[in-house]
C-alpha positions in Angstrom: -90.3 -88.7 -18.3 -88.4 -85.2 -17.2 -86.4 -85.3 -21.0 -89.9 -85.2 -22.7 -90.8 -82.7 -20.9 -87.7 -80.4 -20.9 -87.4 -80.5 -24.9 -90.9 -79.7 -25.1 -90.4 -77.1 -23.0 -87.6 -75.7 -25.4 -89.3 -75.6 -28.8 -92.3 -74.0 -27.8 -91.1 -71.0 -25.3 -93.6 -68.6 -26.9 -96.1 -70.9 -25.5 -95.3 -71.6 -22.3 -93.9 -67.9 -21.8 -98.1 -67.5 -22.6 -99.7 -69.6 -20.3 -96.8 -68.0 -17.3 -98.4 -64.5 -18.2 -101.8 -66.1 -18.1 -101.1 -67.5 -14.4 -99.2 -64.8 -13.5 -103.3 -62.6 -14.1 -105.1 -64.9 -12.3 -102.7 -64.9 -9.0 -102.8 -61.4 -9.2 -106.3 -61.5 -8.7 -105.6 -64.2 -5.7 -103.1 -61.7 -4.1 -105.8 -59.3 -3.8 -108.2 -61.7 -2.9 -105.4 -62.7 -0.4 -105.9 -60.8 3.7 -103.6 -59.3 6.0 -103.7 -59.6 9.2 -102.3 -57.1 11.3 -102.5 -58.2 14.8 -99.9 -60.9 15.8 -101.5 -62.0 18.8 -104.4 -63.2 17.5 -101.3 -66.0 16.4 -100.8 -67.2 19.8 -102.5 -70.4 21.1 -106.1 -70.9 21.2 -105.7 -72.8 24.5 -104.1 -70.0 26.4 -107.0 -68.4 28.8 -106.1 -65.1 27.0 -107.2 -66.1 23.9 -110.7 -67.8 25.5 -111.2 -64.2 26.7 -110.7 -62.4 23.8 -113.1 -64.6 21.8 -115.2 -64.3 24.8 -114.9 -60.7 24.0 -115.7 -61.1 21.0 -118.8 -63.2 21.1 -121.6 -63.2 22.8 -119.8 -59.6 24.0 -119.0 -57.9 20.5 -115.9 -55.8 22.4 -113.1 -58.1 20.9 -111.5 -54.1 20.3 -111.8 -51.6 23.2 -109.6 -47.5 22.4 -109.8 -44.5 24.6 -111.0 -42.0 23.1 -109.1 -38.7 25.3 -111.0 -34.9 24.9 -109.1 -32.2 26.0 -110.2 -29.1 27.0 -113.4 -29.2 26.2 -117.0 -28.8 27.3 -118.9 -31.6 28.7 -121.4 -30.5 26.5 -119.3 -31.8 23.5 -117.8 -34.6 24.9 -121.4 -36.1 25.6 -122.2 -34.8 21.9 -119.5 -36.5 21.0 -120.1 -39.7 22.6 -123.6 -39.9 21.2 -122.2 -39.7 17.6 -119.2 -41.6 17.8 -122.0 -44.3 19.3 -123.7 -43.9 15.5 -120.8 -44.9 13.4 -121.5 -48.2 12.2 -119.0 -51.1 13.3 -119.4 -49.4 17.3 -120.7 -51.7 20.0 -120.7 -49.2 22.6 -119.5 -45.9 23.3 -119.4 -45.4 27.4 -118.3 -41.8 29.4 -120.0 -40.8 32.6 -123.3 -39.5 31.1 -123.5 -43.4 30.1 -124.2 -43.9 33.9 -126.1 -40.5 34.9 -128.5 -40.7 31.7 -130.2 -43.1 33.8 -132.5 -42.1 36.2 -130.3 -42.7 39.5 -128.9 -39.6 41.6 -125.7 -38.9 40.8 -124.3 -39.8 44.9 -125.0 -42.5 43.9 -122.1 -42.9 41.6 -118.6 -43.7 43.9 -116.3 -41.7 43.5 -113.6 -43.6 41.2 -115.8 -44.1 38.4 -115.7 -40.2 38.3 -111.8 -39.9 39.0 -111.7 -42.9 36.1 -112.9 -40.5 33.1 -111.7 -37.5 34.2 -108.2 -36.2 34.3 -107.1 -32.3 35.0 -109.1 -30.9 32.1 -108.9 -34.2 30.1 -111.9 -36.5 30.0 -112.2 -39.6 28.9 -114.6 -42.5 27.1 -114.5 -46.0 26.0 -115.3 -46.7 22.7 -116.0 -50.9 22.1 -116.3 -52.3 18.3 -118.4 -55.1 17.4 -115.8 -56.8 15.3 -111.9 -57.4 16.1 -109.2 -55.3 16.3 -108.1 -56.0 13.3 -110.8 -56.3 11.1 -111.8 -54.2 8.1 -114.7 -53.4 10.3 -113.0 -52.6 12.8 -110.3 -50.5 11.3 -113.4 -48.8 9.0 -115.1 -48.3 12.3 -112.0 -46.0 13.5 -111.4 -44.1 10.2 -114.7 -42.2 11.4 -114.5 -42.0 14.8 -111.3 -40.2 14.1 -113.7 -38.3 11.2 -116.1 -37.0 13.9 -112.9 -35.6 16.1 -111.4 -32.4 16.5 -107.8 -31.7 16.7 -107.8 -31.7 20.5 -109.6 -35.8 20.6 -106.8 -38.4 20.4 -108.0 -42.3 20.0 -105.3 -44.7 21.9 -105.7 -48.5 22.1 -104.0 -51.4 20.1 -107.5 -51.5 17.6 -105.6 -48.0 16.5 -101.9 -49.2 16.8 -103.0 -52.1 14.1 -105.1 -49.4 12.1 -102.2 -47.3 11.7 -99.9 -49.7 11.4 -101.5 -51.2 8.6 -101.6 -48.0 6.7 -97.6 -47.4 7.1 -97.4 -51.5 6.0 -99.5 -50.4 3.3 -97.6 -47.2 2.0 -93.8 -48.4 3.0 -94.5 -52.1 1.1 -93.7 -50.7 -2.7 -90.5 -48.7 -1.5 -89.4 -52.4 0.0 -89.7 -54.1 -3.0 -88.6 -51.9 -5.8 -85.3 -50.6 -3.3 -84.7 -54.8 -3.4 -85.3 -54.7 -7.2 -83.0 -52.1 -7.7 -79.9 -52.8 -5.6 -80.3 -56.9 -7.0 -80.6 -55.4 -10.4 -77.2 -53.6 -9.4 -75.5 -56.2 -7.6 -76.2 -59.0 -10.4 -75.3 -56.6 -13.5 -71.7 -55.8 -11.9 -71.5 -59.2 -11.1 -72.5 -61.3 -14.4 -71.4 -61.2 -17.8 -73.9 -59.5 -19.3 -76.0 -56.5 -18.8 -79.3 -58.0 -19.6 -79.6 -60.9 -17.7 -80.2 -59.8 -14.6 -83.6 -58.9 -16.7 -84.6 -61.7 -17.3 -83.4 -63.7 -14.4 -85.7 -60.7 -11.7 -88.3 -61.0 -14.3 -89.0 -65.1 -13.2 -88.2 -64.4 -10.0 -91.1 -61.5 -10.4 -93.6 -64.1 -11.6 -92.5 -67.2 -8.7 -93.1 -64.2 -6.1 -96.7 -63.4 -8.0 -97.5 -66.9 -8.1 -96.4 -67.1 -4.3 -98.8 -64.5 -3.2 -101.3 -65.5 -5.5 -101.7 -69.6 -4.0 -101.6 -67.6 -0.3 -105.7 -67.1 -1.2 -105.3 -70.8 0.1 -104.6 -69.6 3.7 -107.4 -66.8 3.8 -105.3 -64.6 5.2 -101.4 -64.0 6.0 -99.8 -61.6 8.5 -98.0 -58.1 7.7 -95.2 -59.4 8.4 -95.1 -61.9 6.0 -96.4 -59.8 3.7 -93.5 -57.0 3.8 -90.8 -59.4 3.7 -91.6 -62.5 2.0 -91.2 -61.3 -1.6 -88.0 -59.3 -0.7 -86.5 -62.1 0.9 -87.9 -65.1 -2.2 -85.4 -63.4 -4.0 -82.6 -63.2 -1.9 -82.6 -66.7 -1.5 -83.7 -68.2 -4.5 -82.0 -66.1 -7.6 -79.2 -68.7 -6.7 -81.4 -71.2 -8.6 -81.3 -68.9 -12.3 -77.8 -68.6 -12.1 -77.1 -71.7 -11.8 -79.6 -72.9 -15.3 -77.8 -70.1 -16.8 -74.5 -70.8 -16.6 -74.9 -74.4 -16.7 -77.3 -73.6 -20.0 -74.0 -71.4 -20.9 -72.1 -75.0 -20.7 -74.6 -76.8 -23.2 -74.0 -75.0 -25.8 -70.7 -75.7 -26.4 -71.8 -79.7 -26.8 -75.1 -78.7 -29.2 -75.5 -76.8 -32.0 -79.5 -76.2 -31.9 -79.3 -73.6 -28.5 -83.3 -75.7 -27.9 -81.1 -79.1 -26.8 -78.7 -77.6 -25.0 -81.7 -76.0 -22.6 -83.8 -79.5 -22.6 -80.1 -80.7 -21.4 -79.5 -77.6 -19.0 -83.3 -78.3 -17.9 -82.8 -81.7 -16.5 -79.8 -80.6 -14.7 -81.8 -78.0 -13.0 -84.0 -79.4 -11.9 -82.6 -82.5 -10.2 -79.8 -80.1 -9.5 -82.3 -77.7 -7.7 -84.9 -79.8 -6.4 -82.1 -81.5 -3.7 -79.8 -78.6 -2.8 -83.1 -75.8 -2.3 -84.5 -78.9 0.6 -81.6 -77.0 2.9 -83.4 -73.9 2.9 -86.9 -75.6 2.7 -85.9 -77.4 5.9 -85.2 -74.6 7.5 -88.1 -72.5 6.8 -90.5 -75.5 8.0 -88.4 -75.0 11.2 -91.1 -71.7 11.8 -94.0 -74.5 11.1 -93.7 -75.6 14.6 -93.4 -72.4 16.4 -96.4 -72.4 19.0 -97.0 -69.1 18.0 -98.7 -69.6 14.8 -96.8 -66.4 13.0 -93.9 -68.3 12.7 -96.0 -70.8 10.4 -97.6 -68.4 8.6 -93.4 -67.4 8.0 -92.6 -70.6 7.6 -95.5 -71.3 5.0 -96.0 -69.0 2.6 -91.9 -68.9 2.3 -91.3 -72.4 2.2 -93.5 -72.7 -1.2 -91.8 -69.5 -2.1 -88.5 -71.7 -2.6 -90.8 -74.5 -4.2 -92.6 -72.2 -6.3 -88.9 -70.7 -7.4 -87.5 -73.8 -8.0 -90.3 -74.9 -10.8 -90.6 -71.0 -11.8 -86.5 -71.1 -13.0 -87.1 -75.3 -14.2 -90.6 -74.3 -16.6 -90.4 -70.3 -17.5 -87.2 -69.2 -16.9 -85.9 -71.1 -20.4 -88.4 -69.6 -22.0 -87.4 -66.5 -21.1 -83.6 -67.6 -21.7 -84.5 -68.4 -25.5 -86.5 -65.6 -26.4 -83.7 -63.2 -25.1 -80.8 -65.3 -26.1 -79.9 -62.5 -28.7 -80.0 -60.2 -27.0 -77.7 -61.2 -23.5 -75.2 -62.0 -25.6 -75.1 -58.6 -27.9 -74.6 -56.8 -24.6 -71.8 -58.1 -22.4 -69.2 -56.6 -19.6 -66.5 -57.3 -18.3 -67.5 -58.9 -14.3 -66.8 -57.0 -11.2 -65.4 -59.6 -8.9 -62.3 -59.3 -6.5 -59.8 -62.1 -7.2 -59.3 -64.2 -3.5 -56.5 -66.2 -4.3 -54.0 -64.7 -2.3 -56.2 -64.7 0.9 -56.9 -68.1 0.0 -53.7 -68.8 0.0 -52.9 -66.9 3.1 -55.5 -69.3 4.9 -54.7 -72.1 4.1 -50.8 -71.8 4.9 -51.6 -70.5 8.8 -55.1 -73.2 8.6 -54.3 -74.5 12.1 -54.1 -71.0 13.5 -58.1 -69.3 11.6 -58.8 -73.4 13.1 -58.0 -71.7 16.8 -59.6 -68.2 15.8 -62.8 -70.3 14.4 -63.1 -72.5 18.1 -62.3 -68.9 19.6 -64.8 -67.0 18.1 -67.5 -68.7 19.8 -67.0 -67.5 23.4 -67.9 -64.8 22.5 -70.4 -64.6 19.8 -72.5 -67.8 22.4 -72.3 -65.0 25.5 -73.5 -61.7 23.0 -75.9 -64.2 21.6 -77.5 -65.4 25.1 -77.6 -62.0 26.6 -79.2 -60.1 23.7 -81.9 -57.6 24.6 -85.4 -58.4 23.3 -88.2 -56.2 23.8 -92.1 -57.2 23.0 -94.4 -54.4 23.2 -95.5 -54.0 19.9 -95.8 -50.3 20.3 -92.1 -50.3 20.8 -91.6 -51.0 17.5 -93.3 -47.6 15.6 -93.0 -44.3 14.9 -93.1 -42.5 18.1 -94.8 -39.7 15.9 -97.5 -41.9 14.8 -101.2 -40.5 16.2 -101.8 -43.4 17.8 -98.4 -43.9 19.9 -99.0 -40.3 20.7 -102.5 -40.9 22.5 -101.4 -44.0 24.0 -98.3 -41.1 26.3 -101.5 -38.8 26.6 -103.4 -42.3 28.1 -100.8 -43.4 30.3 -99.4 -39.6 31.5 -102.6 -38.0 32.1 -104.8 -41.0 33.4 -102.2 -43.4 34.4 -103.1 -45.7 32.4 -100.2 -48.3 30.9 -102.6 -51.0 30.1 -105.8 -52.3 30.5 -107.2 -55.4 31.4 -110.5 -57.3 31.1 -112.3 -59.7 33.2 -114.3 -61.9 31.5 -116.4 -64.1 34.1 -119.8 -66.2 35.0 -122.1 -63.8 36.5 -123.8 -66.1 38.9 -121.3 -64.3 41.8 -123.0 -63.7 44.9 -122.7 -59.8 45.1 -120.9 -59.6 48.1 -118.6 -62.4 46.8 -118.1 -59.5 43.8 -117.4 -57.2 45.9 -114.8 -59.4 48.1 -113.4 -60.5 45.2 -113.2 -56.1 43.4 -112.1 -55.5 47.0 -109.0 -57.6 46.5 -108.3 -56.7 42.6 -108.9 -53.1 43.9 -105.6 -54.3 46.0 -103.2 -55.2 43.5 -100.0 -53.4 42.9 -100.4 -51.2 40.2 -104.4 -51.1 39.8 -105.6 -48.2 39.2 -109.4 -48.0 38.4 -111.9 -51.1 38.4 -115.0 -50.8 36.0 -117.5 -53.4 37.3 -121.3 -53.3 37.1 -121.2 -54.2 40.8 -119.5 -51.2 41.5 -121.8 -48.3 39.6 -124.9 -50.4 40.5 -126.6 -50.7 43.4 -127.4 -53.7 44.5 -130.8 -52.3 45.9 -132.1 -51.7 42.3 -133.4 -54.9 40.2 -131.9 -55.1 36.9 -135.2 -54.2 34.8 -134.7 -51.3 36.2 -131.1 -50.4 33.9 -131.6 -49.3 30.2 -130.3 -52.8 27.7 -128.0 -50.7 26.2 -125.8 -50.4 29.6 -126.4 -53.7 30.7 -125.6 -55.5 27.3 -122.5 -53.0 28.3 -121.6 -55.4 31.2 -123.6 -58.7 30.9 -124.7 -61.1 28.1 -125.2 -64.3 28.3 -124.7 -65.4 31.7 -121.2 -64.2 31.5 -119.6 -60.4 32.3 -117.1 -57.9 32.2 -114.5 -56.2 34.8 -112.6 -53.6 33.6 -109.6 -52.7 35.1 -106.7 -49.9 34.5 -102.9 -50.3 35.6 -100.5 -48.6 36.2 -97.4 -50.8 34.8 -96.8 -50.9 31.2 -97.8 -54.2 28.7 -94.1 -56.5 28.1 -93.0 -55.3 32.0 -92.2 -57.5 34.3 -93.8 -56.2 36.5 -97.6 -56.8 34.8 -96.6 -60.2 34.3 -96.1 -60.9 38.1 -99.3 -58.3 38.3 -101.5 -60.7 35.8 -100.5 -63.7 37.9 -102.0 -62.6 41.0 -105.3 -61.2 39.2 -104.9 -64.8 37.8 -104.6 -66.4 40.9 -107.6 -64.3 43.2 -110.0 -64.8 39.7 -109.5 -68.8 39.5 -110.4 -68.7 44.0 -113.8 -67.2 42.3 -114.3 -68.8 39.4 -112.7 -71.3 38.5 -113.7 -70.7 34.6 -112.7 -66.8 34.4 -109.9 -65.6 32.0 -108.2 -62.5 32.2 -107.1 -60.7 28.6 -105.8 -57.7 26.6 -102.8 -56.4 25.9 -101.0 -57.4 28.8 -102.2 -60.7 29.5 -101.5 -61.2 25.9 -98.6 -60.3 25.4 -97.5 -62.0 29.2 -97.9 -65.1 27.2 -96.6 -64.4 24.0 -93.2 -63.8 26.1 -93.6 -66.9 27.8 -94.1 -68.7 24.6 -91.3 -67.0 22.0 -88.3 -68.2 24.9 -89.7 -71.8 24.0 -90.4 -71.3 20.2 -87.0 -70.3 19.6 -85.1 -73.2 21.4 -87.4 -75.7 19.8 -87.2 -73.8 16.3 -83.3 -74.4 16.4 -83.1 -77.4 17.6 -85.4 -78.9 14.6 -83.8 -76.9 11.8 -80.1 -77.6 12.8 -81.3 -81.4 13.2 -83.0 -81.1 9.5 -80.5 -80.2 7.9 -78.3 -81.8 9.8 -79.9 -84.9 8.6 -79.7 -83.7 4.5 -76.5 -82.6 5.0 -75.2 -86.5 6.0 -77.6 -88.0 3.7 -76.0 -86.3 1.2 -72.3 -86.8 1.7 -72.5 -89.9 3.3 -70.7 -88.8 6.9 -71.3 -87.8 10.2 -68.4 -85.6 10.6 -69.3 -83.2 7.6 -72.9 -82.2 8.5 -71.4 -80.8 11.8 -68.5 -78.7 10.3 -70.4 -76.9 8.1 -73.4 -76.1 10.0 -70.8 -75.5 13.3 -69.8 -72.3 10.5 -72.8 -71.1 9.7 -74.4 -70.9 13.2 -71.2 -69.4 14.5 -72.5 -66.8 11.7 -75.2 -66.9 13.5 -74.1 -66.8 17.0 -72.1 -63.9 15.6 -74.9 -62.0 14.2 -77.2 -62.0 17.0 -74.4 -61.7 19.4 -73.8 -58.3 17.9 -77.0 -56.3 19.5 -75.4 -56.6 23.1 -72.3 -55.7 22.1 -74.0 -52.5 19.9 -76.5 -52.2 23.0 -78.9 -52.6 20.7 -83.0 -54.2 21.7 -84.0 -56.3 18.9 -88.3 -57.8 18.4 -88.8 -60.8 20.4 -89.7 -62.4 16.4 -86.1 -61.6 15.4 -83.9 -64.8 16.3 -86.3 -67.6 15.4 -86.7 -66.1 12.3 -82.5 -65.5 11.6 -81.6 -68.7 13.4 -83.7 -70.4 11.4 -83.5 -68.7 7.7 -80.2 -67.9 8.1 -78.7 -71.8 8.8 -81.3 -72.0 5.2 -80.5 -70.0 3.4 -76.2 -69.5 3.7 -75.8 -72.8 4.5 -75.7 -73.9 0.5 -72.3 -71.5 0.8 -70.3 -73.8 2.3 -72.6 -77.4 0.6 -70.9 -75.6 -2.8 -67.2 -75.4 -1.2 -67.3 -78.8 0.3 -68.5 -80.3 -2.8 -66.2 -78.9 -4.6 -62.9 -80.1 -2.2 -64.0 -83.3 -2.1 -64.7 -82.5 -6.1 -61.0 -82.2 -5.8 -59.3 -85.0 -3.6 -61.4 -88.1 -5.7 -59.8 -86.7 -8.7 -55.6 -87.0 -6.8 -55.5 -83.8 -5.4 -53.7 -83.0 -2.4 -55.9 -81.1 0.5 -54.0 -78.4 -0.1 -54.0 -78.5 -3.8 -58.0 -79.7 -3.3 -58.6 -77.1 -0.9 -57.7 -74.2 -2.8 -59.1 -75.1 -5.9 -61.9 -75.5 -4.5 -62.3 -71.9 -2.9 -61.1 -70.5 -5.9 -64.3 -71.6 -7.4 -66.6 -71.4 -4.7 -65.3 -67.6 -4.1 -67.3 -65.8 -6.6 -70.9 -67.8 -6.0 -70.4 -67.4 -2.5 -69.6 -63.3 -3.4 -72.6 -63.4 -5.6 -74.8 -64.8 -3.4 -74.4 -63.2 -0.1 -74.7 -59.8 -2.1 -78.3 -60.3 -3.5 -79.7 -61.7 -0.6 -77.1 -58.3 1.1 -78.6 -56.0 -1.0 -82.2 -57.6 -1.1 -83.0 -57.3 2.7 -80.6 -54.0 3.6 -82.3 -51.7 2.1 -85.6 -52.6 3.6 -84.0 -53.1 7.0 -82.7 -49.0 6.0 -86.0 -47.6 4.9 -88.4 -49.2 7.3 -89.7 -47.1 9.8 -91.6 -51.0 11.6 -89.1 -51.5 14.0 -89.9 -55.5 13.8 -89.4 -55.7 10.0 -86.5 -53.1 9.6 -84.9 -55.7 12.5 -85.5 -58.6 11.0 -84.0 -57.3 7.2 -80.8 -55.1 8.8 -80.1 -59.0 10.8 -81.0 -61.0 7.3 -78.4 -59.0 5.7 -76.0 -59.1 7.9 -76.2 -62.2 8.3 -75.8 -63.2 5.0 -72.4 -61.4 4.8 -70.9 -63.2 8.3 -71.8 -66.4 6.6 -70.3 -65.4 3.8 -67.3 -65.1 5.3 -66.7 -67.3 8.0 -67.7 -69.9 5.0 -64.7 -68.0 2.7 -62.1 -67.4 5.4 -62.6 -70.0 8.2 -64.3 -72.9 6.1 -61.5 -73.8 3.9 -59.2 -74.0 7.2 -61.6 -76.1 8.6 -61.7 -78.2 6.4 -58.0 -79.3 5.4 -56.8 -79.5 8.8 -59.6 -82.0 9.6 -59.6 -83.4 6.1 -57.8 -87.2 7.6 -61.0 -87.2 9.9 -63.8 -86.7 7.9 -62.2 -89.3 5.4 -62.7 -91.8 7.9 -66.3 -90.8 8.9 -67.2 -90.7 5.2 -68.2 -92.7 2.5 -66.4 -92.5 -0.8 -64.8 -89.7 0.2 -61.6 -89.2 -1.4 -62.9 -91.8 -4.1 -66.3 -91.6 -6.1 -69.1 -94.8 -6.1 -67.5 -97.1 -8.9 -71.2 -97.7 -10.0 -71.4 -94.5 -11.3 -70.4 -93.7 -14.6 -68.4 -89.9 -15.1 -71.7 -88.6 -17.4 -73.8 -89.8 -14.0 -72.3 -88.5 -11.7 -71.9 -84.9 -13.4 -74.9 -83.6 -12.5 -74.6 -84.7 -8.4 -71.8 -82.9 -7.9 -73.0 -79.5 -9.3 -76.2 -80.0 -6.6 -74.4 -77.0 -4.5 -73.3 -75.3 -7.5 -77.7 -74.0 -7.2 -75.7 -71.4 -5.1 -74.9 -69.4 -7.8 -74.4 -72.0 -10.9 -70.9 -70.2 -11.6 -68.1 -73.2 -11.7 -65.3 -71.9 -12.4 -63.0 -68.7 -10.3 -62.0 -66.2 -12.1 -58.4 -67.0 -12.2 -59.4 -70.6 -13.8 -61.7 -68.3 -16.8 -58.5 -66.5 -17.6 
């Protein structure tokens, strides 16, 4: 069946390419229609109290997004007019300032002093602006734009929703730069390491289509996170380029056996499909492991990237052959010398001192694991953004002038008796770090019936049997102090209303911290277990998956431990993403070398000769693959102003480089030294299965060649 499909594909390359371009146009529309979520906190599990409280703010209160508007050195009349103008902005549910309370027919003496202190600080005043839609919605983004347009240069809009807005604008500006830089650097690497100047263009055209197909099919997910949007294209380029290289080199090999290049390509397609569908499993497994995070951001990245790998394989098998056949002549006319180092001398040195390198392998785990476990991690999302962004400047002013480092929102039933409510508010106000409490019972006397209160003001505080209390805290989000504060507040609230929920950026971030630590362990174990099983089945061995996974895990530990020794603080999501992606994307380097090592042993070579041959054949492949992934991600890491994106990409780039070093310099020593143990714990290690003929075994032997497709070293070509 596969042979018939391959035959038809190679006979009509122009038709295949035309269909691919039609699908490309459809997927471009799908990509444009896919929503982008810029609020990481919305990926928290829905069963948390903080998430439930956030939903209550949205419905019934329509206050899921809240910002603080600071006005400096302006008369009260300006602030009052601005408050009224902001109130009329579409998408704004309320704008609360002192005038909102004074405007009702109540003498000023009825207003508590702490309420006035909350809205004024020296020459600055502050109003609270709340929005009808969630903070990351387009409606709220548009409303924030309009609120800012009403303000002069002495006004500053702060709040998490404003940070999301500025993040969105920054990502939209940087994304074309990410992709363009990744393409340019990858093109330069491939131009240097491949024999034709035009071949990289053919590969990039194919991978570019696969990336668009991936982004277009995201429409079925509804939306993806901005982190996924920023790194998916670059990461897909880095981890799937190897598949294109493999198909081409298999095609070149088959051309020697066929007069018609189309027949050669048909055979190459069959071999590529069998090999790539097997070897890509480790990469897919690494991404799928992210789907088991409770923080569903992992599922977002995992689904998109696993889908991207599958679509990458499909595009290589179905579309790339048509491109290569149509460009065959120009590719062959524009050839050049390949610029790759010859590591033959290094390989001989490693094998000669294999026991020493094995000891080094074991000893490196000590500082690497220590550094990994002690690397500092930050959870405060605004730390990942440029400090000169308008929202960050405004947040700093809010903290400095009003001592508001964070805000909490409490949602509870409104049937609590007034005396108990006042008692609860007194306890809340006594909690360390609480600067002010805004509650209906605090600024409206119990003696005044609710029907005397204007409905607009009443709706801000009470709706559908629920009420809101707003707290301002001097403790910063993601700090240990605010975490303890939230726990203390929760204990007070639950004693009066078991269904009460505390939410806001600080409460949501506290839950994020608790979940992220567990997520890292769970996804790490799942990715290791899945890839261990795949390698065990591939080699029929217990020892081989242990050695290969350990080799890559050492690279991962070194990569994640470096920030500890350099004093760098990394974002919370980086260790989880790196742990799964680096393992899945680079373990193919180890599979490639090990497969060739086994092949040479089965041909009758002694283990030292076998490992030298295997290393010589794998060096060019590993170097090419690692360089493509390295430069594709490094460029983004260096230019991005968003620390989360920058850190993930720099760690991915560094991880590909470290993994390559571990495989090139440590794995040969491990394999040659422990080969007797591997032989005793593996099936058909030194002798090929008798049931397989040489011809039928050929495709299986090349499964790991998906890493790069090159099967001979520069020395062998000579």
